[in-house]
C-alpha positions as a printed Julia matrix, in Angstrom:
475×3 Matrix{Float64}:
  29.15    4.05   -0.41
  32.1     3.76    1.92
  31.05    7.05    3.58
  27.34    6.11    3.81
  26.85    5.14    7.49
  23.25    4.37    7.05
  23.83    1.61    4.45
  22.92   -2.08    4.9
  25.61   -3.48    7.19
  26.19   -6.74    9.0
  26.3    -4.96   12.38
  23.0    -3.24   11.65
  21.39   -6.57   10.63
  22.81   -8.39   13.64
  21.29   -5.82   15.95
  17.95   -6.13   14.28
  18.09   -9.99   14.42
  18.73   -9.78   18.26
  15.73   -7.56   18.74
  13.36   -9.44   16.51
  14.63  -13.03   16.57
  14.39  -13.43   20.29
  10.8   -12.3    20.15
   9.9   -14.51   17.21
  11.68  -17.68   18.28
   9.1   -18.65   20.95
   6.27  -18.17   18.49
   8.03  -20.24   15.84
   8.84  -22.97   18.3
   5.11  -23.45   19.18
   4.04  -23.43   15.58
   6.67  -26.14   14.6
   5.91  -28.18   17.62
   2.22  -28.3    16.76
   3.16  -29.33   13.24
   5.64  -32.12   14.25
   3.58  -33.62   17.02
   0.21  -33.15   15.46
  -1.12  -31.19   18.41
  -3.7   -28.39   18.17
  -2.37  -24.8    18.17
  -4.24  -22.06   19.94
  -4.18  -19.72   17.04
  -5.81  -16.84   18.9
  -3.21  -16.98   21.67
  -0.3   -17.43   19.29
  -1.5   -14.53   17.21
  -1.52  -12.3    20.24
   1.99  -13.42   21.01
   3.11  -12.72   17.41
   1.55   -9.23   17.55
   3.25   -8.58   20.88
   6.62   -9.63   19.33
   6.24   -7.13   16.63
   4.32   -4.37   18.17
   7.05   -2.34   19.73
   9.32   -2.2    16.7
   9.9     0.69   14.38
  10.38   -0.22   10.78
   9.29   -2.59    8.03
   8.22   -5.66    9.8
   5.38   -3.99   11.43
   4.34   -2.54    8.11
   4.66   -5.97    6.39
   2.35   -7.53    9.07
  -0.29   -5.02    8.41
   0.0    -5.53    4.66
  -0.36   -9.29    4.9
  -3.46   -9.0     7.1
  -5.43   -7.92    3.92
  -4.6   -10.95    1.7
  -6.8   -13.98    2.27
  -4.89  -17.0     3.62
  -1.44  -15.28    3.33
  -1.62  -15.65    7.12
  -4.05  -17.65    9.34
  -7.32  -15.64    9.95
  -6.62  -15.25   13.66
  -3.18  -13.81   12.87
  -4.69  -11.42   10.28
  -7.31  -10.05   12.67
  -4.67   -9.49   15.37
  -2.13   -7.88   13.03
  -4.64   -5.49   11.49
  -4.71   -3.58   14.78
  -0.89   -3.44   15.01
   0.63   -0.08   15.63
   4.05    1.02   16.46
   4.46    2.23   20.06
   8.17    2.86   19.8
   9.0     6.46   20.75
  10.25    8.93   18.16
  13.87   10.06   17.93
  14.91   12.63   20.46
  16.22   15.99   19.2
  20.01   15.22   19.82
  19.51   12.13   17.6
  17.61   14.27   15.05
  20.48   16.79   14.92
  22.99   14.14   14.16
  20.78   12.57   11.45
  20.07   15.96    9.79
  23.75   16.77    9.77
  24.39   13.43    8.09
  21.85   14.4     5.35
  22.42   18.13    4.75
  25.8    18.8     6.41
  26.94   20.37    9.73
  25.3    23.79    8.88
  21.87   22.09    8.17
  20.01   24.21   10.7
  20.99   27.5     8.83
  19.22   26.24    5.77
  15.96   26.58    7.55
  14.36   29.76    9.05
  12.84   27.52   11.66
  12.98   23.77   12.56
  10.6    22.42   15.19
  12.41   20.12   17.64
   9.36   18.02   18.47
   8.2    15.86   15.58
   4.68   16.55   14.26
   4.23   12.85   13.31
   6.03    9.47   13.62
   5.56    6.44   11.38
   7.22    3.05   10.84
  10.17    4.26    8.77
  10.62    7.92    9.72
   9.25   10.97   11.56
   8.12   14.33   10.26
   9.24   17.82   11.62
   7.57   21.02   10.78
   9.87   23.75    9.61
  10.03   26.93    7.53
  12.17   28.05    4.66
  13.98   31.35    4.39
  11.31   32.32    1.79
   8.69   31.95    4.5
   7.14   28.73    3.35
   6.03   26.14    5.84
   7.4    22.75    5.06
   7.3    19.15    6.41
  10.7    17.44    6.66
  10.43   13.67    6.84
  13.57   12.18    8.24
  14.25    8.49    8.07
  15.12    6.59   11.2
  18.81    5.33   11.44
  19.79    2.02   10.05
  16.63    1.32    8.15
  18.58   -0.31    5.23
  19.86   -2.93    7.67
  16.39   -3.22    9.35
  14.83   -3.86    5.97
  17.18   -6.74    5.08
  16.97   -8.27    8.54
  13.22   -8.04    8.63
  12.84   -9.53    5.12
  14.76  -12.54    6.3
  12.37  -12.82    9.29
   9.5   -12.52    6.83
  10.96  -15.44    4.78
  11.11  -17.48    7.94
   7.38  -16.75    8.75
   6.4   -17.54    5.18
   8.37  -20.81    5.25
   6.58  -21.97    8.39
   3.18  -21.02    7.0
   3.84  -22.84    3.69
   4.63  -26.05    5.61
   1.63  -25.72    7.91
  -1.1   -24.24    5.74
  -0.21  -24.7     1.99
  -3.4   -22.89    0.52
  -1.25  -20.07   -0.79
   2.32  -20.07   -2.28
   3.76  -16.86   -0.88
   6.92  -16.82   -3.0
   5.93  -13.99   -5.27
   4.34  -12.11   -2.33
   7.66  -12.13   -0.63
   9.48  -10.83   -3.7
   6.96   -8.02   -4.23
   7.03   -6.88   -0.64
  10.84   -6.9    -0.65
  11.03   -4.7    -3.78
   8.5    -2.28   -2.57
  10.01   -1.89    0.92
  13.36   -1.14   -0.55
  11.8     1.46   -2.82
  10.08    3.02    0.19
  13.36    3.68    1.79
  14.48    5.78   -1.17
  13.1     9.29   -0.48
  14.5    10.43   -3.91
  12.12    8.07   -5.58
   9.29    9.19   -3.22
  10.03   12.86   -4.27
   9.64   11.83   -7.87
   6.38    9.98   -7.13
   5.01   13.13   -5.43
   5.85   15.1    -8.61
   4.04   12.46  -10.64
   0.94   12.81   -8.61
   1.27   16.57   -8.7
   1.21   16.45  -12.52
  -1.65   13.92  -12.59
  -3.88   16.01  -10.44
  -2.82   19.48  -11.72
  -6.04   21.44  -12.15
  -8.11   19.24   -9.88
  -9.59   21.35   -7.24
 -10.4    18.48   -4.93
  -7.04   16.84   -4.6
  -3.95   18.64   -3.43
  -0.37   17.34   -3.67
   2.63   18.97   -1.8
   5.56   20.54   -3.6
   8.93   19.0    -3.23
  11.87   21.05   -2.06
  14.76   19.28   -3.82
  17.45   21.56   -2.28
  16.31   20.28    1.28
  15.92   16.64    0.27
  18.2    13.58    0.01
  17.75    9.79   -0.17
  16.77    9.76    3.55
  15.27   13.27    3.97
  12.21   14.49    2.08
  11.12   18.05    2.53
   7.71   19.15    1.06
   5.35   21.98    1.47
   3.28   21.87    4.67
  -0.39   21.19    3.88
  -3.07   22.4     6.41
  -5.94   20.0     6.91
  -8.03   18.14    9.43
  -7.92   14.5    10.21
 -10.47   12.46    8.22
 -12.09   10.99   11.32
 -13.02   14.45   12.33
 -15.85   14.22    9.76
 -17.39   10.87   10.88
 -20.43   12.73   12.26
 -20.48   15.4     9.53
 -23.45   15.82    7.14
 -23.94   13.23    4.48
 -23.18   15.93    1.87
 -19.78   16.69    3.49
 -18.96   12.96    3.86
 -19.79   12.33    0.25
 -17.53   15.18   -0.87
 -14.56   13.66    0.95
 -15.38   10.17   -0.24
 -15.6    11.29   -3.99
 -12.04   12.82   -3.68
 -10.67    9.75   -2.01
 -12.17    7.48   -4.61
 -10.75    9.62   -7.42
  -7.4     9.8    -5.87
  -7.23    6.07   -5.85
  -8.69    5.18   -9.31
  -7.72    8.12  -11.5
  -3.97    7.6   -11.51
  -4.5     3.9   -12.1
  -6.85    4.39  -15.08
  -4.81    7.18  -16.52
  -1.17    6.11  -16.08
  -1.26    2.63  -14.45
  -0.17    3.88  -10.97
  -1.7     3.26   -7.49
  -1.08    4.3    -3.97
  -0.32    1.01   -2.32
  -0.71    2.1     1.27
  -3.95    4.09    1.79
  -4.75    4.64    5.44
  -6.04    7.38    7.6
  -2.65    8.92    8.31
  -1.92    9.54    4.54
  -4.84   11.9     4.05
  -6.03   15.32    5.51
  -9.15   17.15    4.62
  -8.99   20.78    3.53
 -11.91   23.14    3.82
 -13.16   26.2     1.88
 -15.81   28.48    3.35
 -16.06   26.27    6.4
 -16.94   23.1     4.58
 -14.85   20.13    3.34
 -13.65   20.79   -0.22
 -11.12   17.97   -0.88
  -8.22   16.02    0.42
  -4.49   16.48    0.84
  -2.39   13.49   -0.26
   0.49   13.38    2.26
   2.71   10.25    1.55
   4.16    8.87   -1.67
   6.49    6.15   -0.37
   4.39    3.21   -1.59
   3.49    4.14   -5.12
   3.09    1.07   -7.35
   3.73    1.4   -11.02
   2.15   -1.45  -12.98
   2.83   -2.84  -16.56
   0.1    -1.48  -18.77
  -1.03   -5.04  -19.65
  -1.84   -5.56  -15.92
  -3.9    -2.45  -16.0
  -5.82   -3.88  -18.95
  -6.25   -7.1   -16.98
  -7.79   -5.25  -14.02
 -10.34   -3.6   -16.37
 -10.99   -6.87  -18.17
 -11.72   -8.65  -14.89
 -14.11   -5.86  -13.98
 -15.93   -6.04  -17.34
 -15.95   -9.78  -17.31
 -17.65   -9.91  -13.81
 -20.09   -7.22  -14.84
 -21.21   -8.86  -18.05
 -20.8   -12.58  -16.95
 -18.08  -13.08  -19.61
 -16.22  -16.04  -18.13
 -13.71  -16.26  -20.92
 -12.73  -12.51  -20.26
 -12.47  -13.31  -16.51
 -10.09  -16.21  -17.11
  -7.99  -14.09  -19.61
  -7.82  -11.39  -16.9
  -6.55  -13.69  -14.27
  -3.93  -15.12  -16.71
  -2.87  -11.59  -17.48
  -2.52  -10.88  -13.79
  -0.11  -13.91  -13.6
  -2.33  -16.56  -11.92
  -1.15  -20.05  -13.16
  -2.69  -23.51  -13.12
  -6.25  -22.2   -13.38
  -9.14  -24.69  -13.16
 -12.82  -24.33  -12.54
 -12.76  -24.59   -8.8
  -9.86  -22.15   -8.4
 -11.51  -19.56  -10.7
 -14.69  -19.79   -8.57
 -12.48  -19.23   -5.47
 -10.78  -16.18   -6.99
 -14.12  -14.76   -8.04
 -15.34  -14.78   -4.43
 -12.59  -12.28   -3.57
 -12.85  -10.39   -6.87
 -16.61   -9.77   -6.38
 -15.85   -8.42   -2.89
 -13.09   -6.08   -4.06
 -15.13   -4.94   -7.11
 -18.5    -5.11   -5.4
 -19.18   -1.3    -5.01
 -18.32   -0.55   -8.64
 -20.33   -3.42  -10.03
 -23.56   -2.17   -8.43
 -25.29    0.66  -10.28
 -27.03    2.36   -7.46
 -26.47    4.65   -4.47
 -25.17    2.65   -1.57
 -22.65    2.72    1.22
 -19.43    0.82    0.79
 -20.24   -1.94    3.19
 -23.94   -1.96    2.1
 -25.35   -3.03    5.42
 -22.29   -5.0     6.66
 -20.89   -3.86    9.99
 -17.58   -2.13    9.42
 -15.79   -4.57   11.72
 -17.0    -7.51    9.65
 -16.44   -6.06    6.23
 -14.66   -8.63    4.09
 -14.34  -11.26    6.79
 -17.01  -13.55    5.42
 -15.44  -13.52    1.9
 -11.92  -13.99    3.37
 -13.13  -16.98    5.36
 -14.78  -18.6     2.32
 -11.49  -18.14    0.31
  -9.41  -19.55    3.21
 -11.57  -22.64    3.54
 -11.73  -23.28   -0.25
  -7.97  -22.89   -0.74
  -7.34  -25.46    2.0
  -9.14  -28.0    -0.18
  -8.46  -26.72   -3.78
  -5.08  -24.93   -3.39
  -2.29  -24.13   -3.46
  -2.33  -21.1    -5.62
   0.61  -18.9    -6.33
  -0.42  -15.22   -5.77
   1.21  -13.05   -8.52
   3.17  -10.22   -7.24
   1.15   -7.43   -8.95
  -1.93   -8.66   -6.95
  -0.34   -7.86   -3.59
  -0.51   -3.98   -3.62
  -3.6    -3.83   -5.83
  -5.38   -5.87   -3.21
  -3.8    -3.83   -0.28
  -4.83   -0.58   -2.01
  -8.45   -1.64   -2.61
  -8.88   -3.07    0.95
  -7.11   -0.13    2.46
  -9.29    2.38    0.56
 -12.38    0.51    1.63
 -11.23    0.7     5.28
 -10.84    4.48    5.09
 -14.17    4.94    3.23
 -15.94    2.77    5.83
 -15.31    5.44    8.41
 -17.23    8.07    6.44
 -20.27    5.91    5.67
 -20.69    7.89    2.4
 -23.63    7.11    0.12
 -22.63    7.26   -3.52
 -23.07    5.56   -6.84
 -19.56    4.13   -6.97
 -20.43    2.43  -10.31
 -20.97    5.71  -12.11
 -17.9     7.25  -10.56
 -15.85    4.41  -11.78
 -17.43    4.39  -15.19
 -16.26    8.06  -15.62
 -12.7     6.77  -15.34
 -13.28    4.25  -18.19
 -14.93    6.61  -20.62
 -11.84    6.96  -22.76
  -9.85    4.02  -21.52
  -7.6     2.01  -23.81
  -4.34    0.26  -23.13
  -2.63    2.16  -25.92
  -3.52    5.49  -24.35
  -2.44    4.3   -20.91
   0.86    3.22  -22.27
   1.56    6.56  -23.98
   0.54    8.57  -20.99
   2.32    6.44  -18.56
   5.62    6.58  -20.5
   5.46   10.36  -20.86
   4.59   10.94  -17.26
   7.28    8.7   -15.8
   9.93   10.11  -18.12
   8.98   13.63  -17.08
   9.72   12.98  -13.43
  12.68   10.46  -13.79
  10.87    7.29  -12.76
  11.73    4.13  -14.7
   9.13    2.42  -16.75
   7.84   -0.96  -15.48
   9.0    -4.13  -17.14
   6.33   -6.38  -18.52
   6.27   -9.81  -16.74
   6.21  -13.02  -18.75
   2.46  -13.45  -18.16
   1.78   -9.8   -19.13
   3.73  -10.23  -22.39
   1.53  -13.17  -23.23
  -1.5   -10.91  -22.96
  -0.17   -8.51  -25.66
  -0.36   -9.18  -29.39
   2.98  -10.48  -30.51
   4.29  -10.27  -26.91
   4.9    -6.55  -27.33
   2.57   -3.66  -28.2
  -0.52   -3.08  -25.94
  -4.01   -4.03  -27.17
  -6.93   -1.65  -26.75
  -9.31   -2.73  -23.99
 -12.88   -3.48  -25.15
 -14.1    -1.32  -22.29
 -13.43    1.94  -24.08
């Protein structure tokens, strides 16, 4: 650790505080003044100022802001709408900086380990940038290199996040965000560990082995470190290229996307917690779309098997009108202090999330709702109800489950596919039991070196004797 220049340091955190804190202080002062003096706050204007304060930063705070925009009442609605469009405009690292970073990861002779290494990045994201390269064996690869000082940036930004949450709790106590903050912190720290991401990519590779519609890149361990991940380059076109394609082509892509989301969850209790347009590419065969490339594995959430059973129980309870099963599902998820009004509020959002897979017919995802308005009505209802009936503590497992569902929906909205999502989902449940999920999950995680998830206290309550999983009735 003493020789790790990229570790979390006070100097790194201090620099981050200087860049973020100055931008945030004015926004925070306005929020607190409105609270203390009882004046009205122009949320639309303040939301724009907040987005401006965050918009030119690389790193986790921008990613967190986009994540929070999908959780009803985690932030004021005006803030959520503004932050949903937040993108990083910070320029990528220049090549002299890249050379120093690559030498820090692979040693001073790093360039000799590649047959070719493109100086200009092929893509840049919130935590790192990707360079196309070639191995001496002639394989094209993508080398994802983490930006410098991201460990320090994470810890500094998480403190800023705690500050934002603290203000929000005092001003709008509809949601207790304590578990949300813990979940985000754990997942962001995981996302900085490219060794973990490499193992997650191998997990998905094994999960979709033999599936001709979903392709997963191969990891090059000899060219990878904790902050450098090298995987096979995957040729494909941007998903938005197919917005005006035939319905058949759009449906082909949508089926693959839907399966890429739900199949790992139903099979081994794993989900991609950050589905967005940049994480997919479409590959073609004979001039037509044949499937998707999955490109990023930094935000793979591994759930306790009891939580997986709770997700299915909630679905089956909503589908059959079994209120007891719905309540049991929420308890398994970790919601506490449930009462009639709170259950009704939670069901508003649950029916929105599950809507397409509860409806046994061919339909578009939005089903007549304009893409820009998708989910806003439900989010507004939840927000208004929680102001009167809250607060509710959102369990940590909900955070990325919700993010994944909303994110997948946003991607599918661009395609306007027309499918029977109910029937596609039912195929994932044909042989579903918690016992089988537990067995498959343990074997799959052990095979790639990922730790098994710990059962939470609420999850253990859902298991007979607080231990062994119970088969779901949905099998």
